[in-house]
N, C-alpha and C positions, 0 to 999 in steps of 0.2 A: 309246274314241272321244272326241276332244275336242269340245267343245260347238259350235265354229264350224268344224269340219272340213268341207271342200267348199264353204264359204261365201265369197263375194267381196265385199269392202267398199271403198267409196270414201269417203275422210275428207277433208273441207275444213276448213281452219282451223289446220293445223300451223304453228307459229311458231318454237318452240325446245323445248328439253328440259323446260321448266316448263309448256308448254301442256297444258290438259286433254285436248286432242285426242291429244297424244303419250301420255298415260296410257292413253287408249282403244286407241290403236294397239298398244301393248305388250301390253295384255290380250288383244286380238283375235289378235294374233300368237301369244301362249302357248296360245290355244285353237284354233289351226289355220287361221285364216282367211288367205286370200289378200288383199292390201291394195294399194290405191292412195292417193297422197297428192295434195292440191292446196293451194298456199299462195297468199297474196294479192298480194304485191308482190315486185319483183325482189330487193330487199335481203335477203329472207329465204332465198334459195336456199342461201346458204352455211351457214346454220343447219340447213336442213331436209335437205339431201342426206346429211350424216353420219348423221342419224337414220334415213333411209331405208336406208342401207347397213347400219346396225346390225341391222335386223331383215329385210334381204334384200328390200326393196321396190324394184321396177324401174320402176314407173309413178309418175312424179313430174311434175306439171304446174302452171304458174302460171295463175291465173284471177282477173281482177277481177270480183267478183260483182255489180258495178253495170253490167256490160256484158253484154248477152245473147249477143253474138258470142263473148265469151270462155267463157261457160258452155257454149254449143253446141260450141265447139271441143274443150273437155275431154271432154264426153260422147262426141263422135264418136270421139276417140282411145280413150276407155275402152271403147267398143263394139268397136273393132278389137283392142284388147289383151285384154280380158276375155271379150268375147262378151256376157255378161250379168253383172249384179250382183244381190246379195241384200240388201246393207245400204248405206244413205247416212247418213254422219254429218255433221251441220252444226254446226260449232263456230266460228261467225263472229259477230263483233260489233264495232262501232265507234262512237264518238262523239267530237266535238271536245273537246279537254282543257279548254277554257274553259267548256264546257257541264257539266263534271263538278267544278267547283270553286266556282262562285258559286251564286246562287239560281236555282231552277228557273224562276221567272217571267221571267228575263233570257234564256231560251233563245232563239236566233236562229231565224228561219223556215228558213234554210238548214241550221243545225245539227240542228234537229228532223227536216227531211226526209232528211238524210244518215243519221242514227242509225236511222230507220225502215226506210230503203232497205236498208242494209247488214245491219242486225241481225235484221230481221223479214221483209221481202219476199224477201230472198235465199233464205230457206227454201222459199218457194213457187217461186221461179224454178228452184232446183236440183231439187226434187222433181218439178216438171213435166218436166224432162229425164230424171230417173232412172227414172221409171215406164216409159219406153220400153225400159228394159234389165231391167225386172222382170216378165218374162212369167209367171213362176211365182209371183208375190207377192214380198213382201219386207218390210223393216223401215227406217223412217226415224227417226233419233234427233237431237234438237237439245239445246243446253245453255242453260239459263236460271238465274235467280237469284231469291231472296226479295224483292228490290226491285221485282219485278213485282207482288207481292201487297200490300205495306205500303211506306210511304214510308221510305227509307233515306238518311241525310244524304249529300249530294253524289252520289248515284247518279242523281238528276234525270232527264234525258231518256232515259238508259239504262233506267231503270225502266219508263218508258212504252213504249219499244221492246220490252222483254222482255214486258210485258203483251200487247202486239200479237202477239209471237211465240207465247206460250202459247195465245192465242185461235186463232191460225193452226193450231196443233197439233190442237185440237179440230175445226176445220173441215176440215182436210186428212184427219184420221182418219175423219170421217163420209163424206167424199167418195170416199175411196180403199178404204174397208173391203170394198165388194163386189168389189174387184179382188184382195183377199187381201193388201193392203199395209197394215201397221200403222204408226202415227206416234206417237211419244211424246217426252217431254222429261225431262231429268234437271236438278233444281234443286240445284246444288252449294252448299255453304257457301263462304265466301270462302277462296280459294287464291291463293298468291303466282304470278301469271302476268303476261305482258307487258302485257296489257290492263288488269289490276287495278292496275298501277303508276301508271296515269293518274287514278285516283280519289283525290281529296283525302282524307287521313286514313286511308288503307287500313291502315297498320300499327296504328293505333289500333282499327280495326274488328276486326282479327285478334285483338288482345288481349281486346277486349270480348266477342266471341263464345266465345273459349276459356274464359273465366271463367264464362260463363253457360250454355253448352250442358249439357244433361243428361249428356252424356259427358265434360264438362270438358276438351275438347280440339277442335282443328279437324281437318277431313278433308283428305286429300290426293288427288292425281290418280289414284293406284292404286286407291283406293276408288271413285272414279267410274268408272274403267275396268272394275272387276269388275261393277258395277251395269249398265253398258252391255252387257257380254257377256250378262248375265242377260236384259236387255230384248230384245236383238237375236237371241238364240238360240231354239231351240224351247221352252225353259223359260218364255219369255214369250209364247207363242203366243196366249194369250186376252187380252192386254193391249193396248189402243190408246186413244188420246186422253188419256193420263194424264201428269201431272207428278209424278215420283218425286223426293222430297227425299233428298238425301244430304248432310246438314249437321249430323250429330251430334245431331239432334233440336231444333235451335234454333227451327224453325218452329212447334213445338207450344206454345211458351211464351207466356202472356198478359202477364206482368209479369217481363221478363227482368232479374231481379237475383238474385245467389246467395242461397239461403235464409239462410245465416249473416248476411247484411246486414240481414235482418228482425228479428233479435233485439236 
């Protein structure tokens, strides 16, 4: 029996074939889950629909996560289509490009609010709707990054938003645990995605982490997908409120220089 056989999963944040959400979708499909997609803006439809067809996904809806009416509409349609769901995946984040290039101190009030709303509050908003479809318990999973824990060049306001996201995971896990709903996050190492392209110096970041990781390589979306399967399946039944790092070990380092450079 496959690990997610009989499970129904709704995945928010599919953008293209490089999305972490796509890596999760593929892994879920391989393990037998029935899947639904939601994407954020109309321009993404032409990229998302072929991916949905590739793994037989028939439920694909657009939703602006800053609009409660959009969120309600998607979950109403999901209720009609699936009846219930077991897994919610939140892979949604956004910040203005100008707030990811300069100094953090110059972050605009509007940019700060936007990053926190889309990248952190949306988890709360989506989860609030999802629990109505999780009568037998379920699993909520979101995506974060090490920039929530430590200052990373140019990550700026997104690091603050991810820190709020991680705190939200803990509060949601405590709140929903009595309902049998687990809430966790995966902190992935840098991966070439559409959103990562907006971070100044991202290619340098990839080279830097690859040289210094204990595994001496970067991770990919498939490795994140396999971890998501573990967390959302019955194998992870005792895990909630956690941030699981899938970053080739980078987060354990206190002095991130290759040992050969110390000699």
